[in-house]
N, C-alpha and C positions, 0 to 999 in steps of 0.2 A: 302309459309306460310306468312300470313299477320302479320305485326308488330303493336302491340297495344301501342301507345305512353304512355298512362296512366300506363299500366302494366309495361313497361320498367322503368318508373320513380319510381314506387313502388319497383321494384326489385333492382334498384340502391340504393335507400334509405335503403333497407333491408341489402344490403351488406355494406353500408357506416356507418350506425348507430352503429353496433356492434363495429366497429373499434374506433369510437368516445367514446363509453362507456368504452372500454378497456383502452383507453388512460387515461381517467379520473380515472378509478378504479385502474389501475396498476402503473401509474406514481407516483413517489414521494419517497423521503427519509424523512419521517415525524418524527418530534420530538415527544417524548412520551407525551408531554403536549398537542399535537394535536390529541391524540387518540380518545377523545370524538367526535371530528368532523368527524372522519372516521369510527367510530365504527358501525353505522347503515349500511353503505355500506359493511363493512367487514362481518357483520351478513348475509346480503343479498347474499354475495358471498359464504357463507357456514360456517363461524366461529361459533363454539359452546361455546366458552369461555365467561365468564363475563369480562367486561372491566377491573376490578381490578385484574383479573387473570394475565393480561399482564403487567400492571403497576399500582402499589399501593403505593403512597407516604407515606401511614400510616402503611404499613406492607410489607410482602414479596410477590413477584410475579415472573413471568418468567424473568423479568429484572434482578433479583438477581443471575441468573444462567449464565449470559452472561458477558464475561470479555474481556478486552484488553489483547492480547497476544503479548508480546515482542515489545510493543510500535508501532506496525504497522499492526497488524492483529487482528482478533476476535477469541475467543475461547468460549467453553461452558463447564460448570461443569456437569458431568454425573454420579456422585456417591456421596454417603454420606461420602466418604473418600478423597474428593478433586481431583478426577480424572478429567482431562481436555482433551477434543478433540479439535484439530485444524487441519489445513492443513499440509501436508508433506512439502510443500514449505514454510510455516510459521515457522516450526521447523527446516528448512534446515540448517540455520546457526549454531544452537546449535548442531545438529547431526554432521555437518561437523567439528566443533571444537572438538568434542569427538572422531572423526574418525582418523585413522592412517592406514598405509599400513597393519599393523598386525591386527588391529581391524577396518575394513572398514564398519562402520555402514551405510554409505550412499549406498554403493554397495550391502551389504549383509543383511541389516536390523538388527533390534535388538529387543529382547523381554525380559523384566525383569521378571523372574519367581518367584520373591519374592520382598518384600519391600527392602530388603538388596541389591538387584541387580539394583535398580533404581539409575541412574547416575546423579550427580549434574550437572545442565546445567548452567554454569557460565555466568553471564551477562543477563540472561533472567528474566523478571518480568511478573507478572500477576496482573491486576488492576481491582478491582470491583468499580462500581459506587454506593456509599451508598446513596447519596441524590442529588436531582436536585432542584434548587430554581431559580425563576425569580427575578433577581436583576436589572432590567432595570432602575427603578426609582433611585435606589441607585447610579448606575454608572453615569447616566445623571446628578445627583446632584453634584457628585464629579467632573465630567468634567466641569460643569458650573463654578467651582471655578478657573479654569485656565484663564489666561489673554491673551494667544496667540490664535488668531482666526484661525490660520493655524496649530495648534497642531495636531499631529497624535496619541496622546495618546488614542484616542477612538478605535484604532486598535492595540495598543502596547501590546504585550504579557507581557512584564516586568511590565508595568504600571498596567494592569488589574490583574496580579498576586498579586501585592502589595495591591490592593484594596481588593482582596479576603482574604489575610492574615489579613489585618486590620479589616475586617468584622467579622471574627471568633475569632481573637485574638491568639497571640502566645502561650498562656497558653493551649488553646484547642489543638493545634498541638503537644505541648510538652507532653500532657497527653494522647495522642492517637497515639501510635506507628504505623508508616507506613501510617499515614493519610496525605493527601495533599488536598489543595483546589485550584480551578482554575476557573476564570471567562473567558468565551469565548463570542466573538461578533458574532451575527447572523444578517442576512439581511444587511451585510456590515456596521454594527455598529448602526442599528436601534433597536436592541433588545439584551439583555445580560442574560445569564444563569450562575449560579455558580454550580460547581460540587464538591462534597466532595467524595474523592477517597481513597480507601484502597489498598495499594500496597504491594504485597508479592514478595520477592526476592529469597527465597529458593525454587527453582523449579527443579524437577528431571525429567529426560528423562526416560520414561517407555517403550515405544515401537514404532516401525515404520516398515512398510514393506520395502523391498529393493527398490532402485530407479527404478528398472525395473517394479515395480508396482506403487510406489508413484509418479513417474515422467514418467510413460509410455506414449510414444508419444512425450515427451520432447518439443523441439522447433518446430517441424513440426506441432504438434497438438495444441500448445499453442494458446489460443484465438479462438479455432475452435470447431465446433460441426458437427457431432457426436464425442463424447469423451469417452475414455475407461480407465481413470486414477483413481487409488485408492489413491487419494490425501489426506492422513490423517496421523497424528502422535498423540502420546499419551504422556501426561505429568502429573505430580502430584504436587499440591501445599502443601508445608510443613510450619508449624508454630512452635513457641516455645511451651512449655508445657502448657502455659496459652491461647493458641489459637491466639497469636498476631504475626504479621509479624516480621520476624527476619532473620538475615544473616544465611547462611548455617551452620548447626551444626549436627553432628551425633545424637545428642540428640533430634533433632526436630521431630515432629510427623505430620502425614497427617492432612490437614485442615478438620474441620467439618463445611461445608458450610451451609448458611441459606437456600439455595434452589439448587436443581439439577434437570436435565431434565429426564423425562421418555422417553424411546426409543420405537418407534413404529416398529412393525414387519409386518404391514399390507400392506406396499408399497403404490404406488401412481397410479392414473389413469389419463387419459386425462381429463382435466378440474377440477382436484382436487384442493381444496384451498391450498395455500402455503403462509406462512408468514416468514419473515426473521427479526431477531433482530441483530444489529451489529453496527460497527463503520466505516461507509463510509468516505473516506479520503477527496477528493477534487472534486468539480464540479463547473461549470461556467454557470449556467442556466440563469443568468441575464446579460450575455454578450450582448453588442450592436453589430451591424454588423461590425463596425470598429475593435472591439476586436476579432471577429471571423476571420476576414481577417489576422490580425496579428498573431493569434494563429496558423493558418495554414501555412502561408508563411514564418514565422520566427521560432517560437518555434518547431513546428512539423517537418518541412522540414529539419532544421539543426540537430535535434535529430536523424532523420532517416539516414541522410547522415553520421554523425560522428560515431554513434553507429554501423552501418553496418561495418565500417572499423575496429573498435576495436574488434568487435565480430569475424570477420573473422580471425584475428590473434590469438585470444584466442582459438577459436575452433580448428584451425589447430594444435596448440601446445598441447591442451588437448587430442586430438585423437592420437597424436604421443607419449604421455607419461602418463601412469596411475597416476603417482605422481602429475603431473601438473593438471590432470583432477580433483583430489581431491582438490588441492589448489585453483583452479580457478572456480570450478563448481558453487559456490554461486555467485561469481562476474558475471559470464557469465549469469546466470539465471536472476539476477536482471537487468542487462543491456538489455537483450533480451526482457524482459517483457515490459519495457517502450517503447522499439523500436517498437514492434508490436502494442502497444496501439496507438502510434502516427500514424502508417499506417492506422489503422482502423478509427481513428478520421478524418483523411484527406479524406478517402473514403466517409464517411458519409457527410462531408461538400460538397464534389464535386458532389455526386450523389443523395443525399436525401434532398437537398434544406434547409439545416440547417440555412444558412445565411438568406434565405427568411423568415423562422420562426422567427428569431431574429428581422428582419426588421419589421415584422407584430407586434411583441410585442412592439417594439419601437414606431411605428406609432400609435398604439392604445393608448399608454400613451400620446403621444404628442397631439392627438386629444382630449383626455379627459382633459388634461391640458389647452388646448385652450378654451374648453367649460366652464371651471371652473376658468378662469383667473389666471392660475398658470404658468407663463412663465419660472419659474426656471427649469422645466424639459426639455424644449427646450434648455435652456442654458447649462444644464448638458450634454446633448447629443452632442452638439457642442463642448464643452470643451474636452470631451473624444476623439472625432474624431480628433480634431486639435492637441492635445498632442500626440496621437499615431502616427500621421503623422510626427510630429517634432522629435520624438525620434527613428524613424525607424532604422537609420544607427547605432546609439549607441546600441540599443537593439540587432541588428544583430551581432555586434562585441562582445557583452557580451555573447550571446548564443554560438558563435563559441569558445570563450575562455573557457566557462564553460563546454560544451560538448566535445570540442576537446582537452583540456589540463587539466583543474582542475578535471573533473570527469574521464578523460580517462587515465592520466599518473600519476601513484602513486608517482613518484619522487617529484611531486609538494608538497607533504606533508613533505618533508625533513625539519628538524629543521633549523631555521635561526636566526641570531642575528641582533638586532637593537641597537641604542645608549643606551636605557634604560637597556637592558639585558647586554650589555658590561659593563656598570657602575656597575651593580649588581655583575657580575662575578669578578670584581676587588676588591670587598669587601673581608675581611678575609675569608679563606676557610671554617671555621666553622660557619660563620654567616648565619642567615636565608635567607638573600637575595641571597647569593652565592649558597646555597643549593637548593633554589627554581629554579634558572636558570639551574643548573645541572640536577635537576629532570625533568625540561621541556625538555632538550636536549635528555635525555634517553627516556622519554615517547613519544616524537614526532617521534623519530627514530623507536621505537617499534610499534607505531601505524600502520605503513605500512610495515616495514621491519620485518615481523613476519613469522610464520611457513607457511603462505599462500601466501608468496611473492617470486617471482622469478625475480631476476635482469635481467636475460636473456630475459624473456618474456616481462618485462617492457621496456627493450631496444627496442625490436621489435615493441611494441605498440607505443612507443614514436616516432620512425622513421615514422611509418605510419600516426599517427595523426598529427604530426607537418608538414609533407609533405602536407597534405590536408589543414591544417590551413593556411599555408603560401600561398597556391593558392587562398584561399577565402578572405583573409584579406590583405589590402594594407600594404606594408612594414613599412610605417611610423607609423602604429598602432600596430606593433608587440611588445611584451614585450621586454624591452631593451636588456636583456641578449641574447634572441633569435636572435634579429636583429644583434647584434655585433658578436655573435657566428657564424652565417651563413656567414656573411661577411668575418670573419677571416679564417674560415675553408672551405669555398667554397660551402657547401651544408648542408642540414638538416642532412643527414646520417652521414657525417663526424663530424658535431658538436655534435650530440648525442653520438657518440663513444668517442670523446674527453672528453665530459662532464662526462660520467660515468667512463671511464678508469682513469681519473685523480682526482676522488673524494674520500674522506674518507668514503662516503656513499656506496661505491661499495661492502662492506662486513661488517659484524658485527665485525670482528677482527680488521679491520682498524679503525672503529669508536670507539670501546672500547679502543683501544690503545691511540687514541687521548685524550679521556676523562681522561686518567691517566697522561697526560702531564701537565706541568705548565700552569697556567691560561693564560699568555700572548701567549703561543703557541696555545692554544685552540682558542683564539680570532683571532690570525693571520691566522690560517688555515681556520676557518669557514668564516671569512670575505672575503677570496679569493676563497673558494671552488666553482668549477663551478656548481655543483648541487645546492648548497645553493644560489648562485647568480641567477640561473635559477628560483628556487622556489620563492625566494624573489621578483624577477622581475615580475613573473606571478601574485603574490599576489598584488603587487603594481598596476599593470594594472587593476586587478579586482576591487580594491578599487577605483581607478580612475574612472572606468566606473560606479560604484555604485553612486559615488558623482555626476557625470555628468548626470545620469539618474534621480536622486532624484527630481530635479525641475520639471520633467515631471510626475513621478510616483505618487507623493503625490496629485497633482491636479486631476489626474485620479481617485484616490481612493475617494477623497472628492466628485467629481462629481458623481461617481457611488453610493455613499451613498444617494445622493439626488435622483438619478434615481430610486433606489430600494425603497426609501421611497414613491416615486410617484406610483410605482407598488402596494405597500401595500395599499396606499390610494384609488387607483382606483379599485383594485380587492378585497381587503379585506385580512388581514393577515391570516385569517383562511383557505383561499383557496390556499395559497402559501407556499410551503415548502422551508426553507432557504437552501442555498448552503451547501453541506457537508463540515464539518470541523473536522472530526474524533471525533465526539460526537455520543452518542447512538441514533440510529434511528430505525424505523420500516418501512418495505415495505411489500406489499402483492400483490398477483395476483393468477394465476392459473398455473398448470402444463400443458405445451403446447409446441408442436414443432413449426416449422416455415418453410417458403419457401424463401430461400435466393435469388433465381432468377427463371426465367421462366422454368418450367418443372422439377424443383428440389424441393422435399418436404422431410423435415427431421422430423422423429417421435420424441416423447418426451422421449423415454427410450432407453438406450443401455444395452447390456448384455455381458457376458463373451464370447459368440460366436464371438463378434466383436474383442475382444482381440486376439483370435486365428486366425481370418482372417487377422489381421494386422501384425501378427508375421513375423519378418525378422531377423534371427540369425546373418546376416551380418551387420545389422544396430543397433548401440547401443541404439537408441531411441525406437526400437521395439523388443527388446529381451524379451522373456517370460521365467520366471523361470521354471525349470523342475517340481518342486513341484506343481506349479499352473496348469501346463498342466496335471499332474496326477490327481489333484482334478477335473479338467474339464472332463477328460476322464471317471472317475469313477462317475461323477455327485455327488460327495461327498460334497454337499453344506450345510448339516445339515438342520436346520429349516429355513434357510435364503433364500433358492431357491424357485422358482415357479414351481409347478407341472402342466404340460400340460394335455390336455384331453387324449393324447395317452400314458400317464405315464412317458414321458420324463420330464427332469427338465431343467430349465434355471436359470442362476444366474444374477440378475440385477446388473449393475455397476454404471450407472449415469443417471440422468434425467435433463431436463431443464424446466424453469418456466419463466413467464413474469415479475417477480419481478424486481425492479429497483435497481441495485447495482453498485458499483464502487470499486476502490482500497481501501483497508482497510476492506472491507466485506469478504476478504478471511478468511475462517474458521468459518464464521457465521453459527449459527444453522438455519436450515430450518425446520419449524414446520407445522404440519397439523392443521386441524380445532379444534382439542382438545388440542393443545399446545404440542404434542408429537414430538420428534425428528425424522424426516424422512430423513435427509441428511445434508451434510456440503457443503455450497457454496464454490467454489474454483476458478471460472473463469467466464468470459463472452465470448460470441461470438464476433469476431472482427467487424461484421456488426453492432453490437449494441454499440460500443464504443462511437459513437456520442451522446449517451444518457447522456454523461457528460455535454452537453450543451442543448440538446433537446431530450426528450424521443421519441423513435421510436417504436410504438406499434407492427408493423409488424416484427421487427427485434430484438428488445431488449430481450435478454434471459440470465438469470443467469444459469450457469452450475454447477451442484451439484452432488457430489458423494453420491450414495444411501447408507443409513445407514446400509442396509442389507449386502452390499458388505464389508463395514467396519467391521461388526461383523463377517462375514465369514472369512475374512483375519485374524483377531485376533484369532479366534478359530481354524479354520482348517489349515490355512497356518502357523500362528505363534505358534499354540499350547499353547496359553496363556489363558487357561480356567479361571484362577483366576480373570482376568479382566471382563470377561462375568459375573461371579458369583457376582461381587460387583455392577453391574449395575441393574437398575430396568426397567422392560419392561411393556408396556401397554397391556391390555387384548384385 
């Protein structure tokens, strides 16, 4: 068979061009203010909505049904009575706090059969974004009043918040209960937006499936596709009788929201339009090659090493004791999530040429700068590279201290005394200063030594983490107490045992007894307590490293501001989405599977068949509840299942789409072309984690629980028809 060179070229272009179009169409966590720029493309992809249906600064829109859930996730309002859907793992902390051995809502699930059965979720908040304003000129004018050319106020959360309060006035905040304002920097300080937020704190837990559904696949399937997890939970927002945010009260009533989402029962098909609104957390799309190298070899490598050690100890103890499993489940899940993310990011850097992509971005800017006589961009790149090289060992020490001790060992949160606190304690017992320090001591102890803390487990973790830390860091740079303790007692293990066994922190009884002692006794004991000395020493080392790194970090931030300004000048702001910073964004794409490697093709949809195929009664990650098996065997899916040509039924569970998401998008609503809810975003595939610095069109996939599975579990598994009755469904 003869080969036609022209035909081969055309075929190659045909294969290549769709990927380029997909990269342009699907990449991006766009600001709502950039919707006009993307709207024509969204319509071409299948969107049926008007632009103002999605975001309307002068009225209500889909934006008003999307909320920040618990300060780290996204949720959506799905009824006229303030019902909120989010992920099971987003509600996990609240569910865990409400759980006990007698009422294990994590293990068994929970369904409130009436409003009276809805449980107060202490510490949980839900935030609406009422208004978004461009305040770039205002902030730049205020910054220009400063006299320090090296001031970092342009990125300071405290400074920007003060500008926000000054702009709206304290009277406005006083007259609007639950309202806060915040100014955030975009494009590394080249643009600023102000957000007016309404925050509700009386949030009730309404329902969730058992972890065997909500976390099905657990650690093994985390960051993986195909997925079979019913990752959702249900909460409700309550207000005072006037509809204002208010603390919990039995007299409070369900919120009457401005907007709620209609739910689609039509399902999805390959190539279906999909759009996500949510609050993505952090990305690094403007990284230079030097920053990519540092992120991989220090940040990710150290996180992977140290979290693997801690998680091994936690998992062993959790599997051995059901009580420990409840206590440490949320801690383990949070640790493991970031651990797998780091693994995926490094895979993408190593195998998908992400460094080359950043090098191309950098070289294009430098060439543009040279053509336009703008040498500042070349200088910025050089400054970033030289400062990163100079701070390497300090940053390495900081990451080992942070991942290995501060994040890993809970004893580091033990209360400590300094000269100022000692002086306050010596004031008369009834004085405000004395009471303030006593309150600090109690709160600091309670913050970690609570119902979810095991001294025995923390002891085991401390031994494992400190053993690795002392292998990786030179002895001269260990926290002082650790260095002296190991020298005195001969080993890390012996030092940890001595430290805990001889501390008043070893139990609540010993600590409470101390606080009842005379002031001088409290001061004497805490000043010599080995846990306090350890915690204080670790904190001192951390602050020392922060101070040593500051001379390098600030110049990098200033240089990156210049670098990003150059990208905006050379490419145009309207073509660049700013790095995610947990502000509301939209992303869109299509429902589509992917091929992770040669000979392997993953479809776009999973079903309940896959749950049954994965079932393993001997493995806690893949246990299937008897009731779900009964529903499956009877094909009792209600109106939520799919009827096949042969009359059999299938129950969709999850699907994936090319939308561009990251941490913070958990719980985000996934909408079809009509703006109807088709699913809840809950994860990404690990091959797509590199999208935090460079979108990967062939690999980037959002993993989404199908809304039909959510509805089936609520109705058929949970038996909570009242929730179905209060939602609205598209025709």
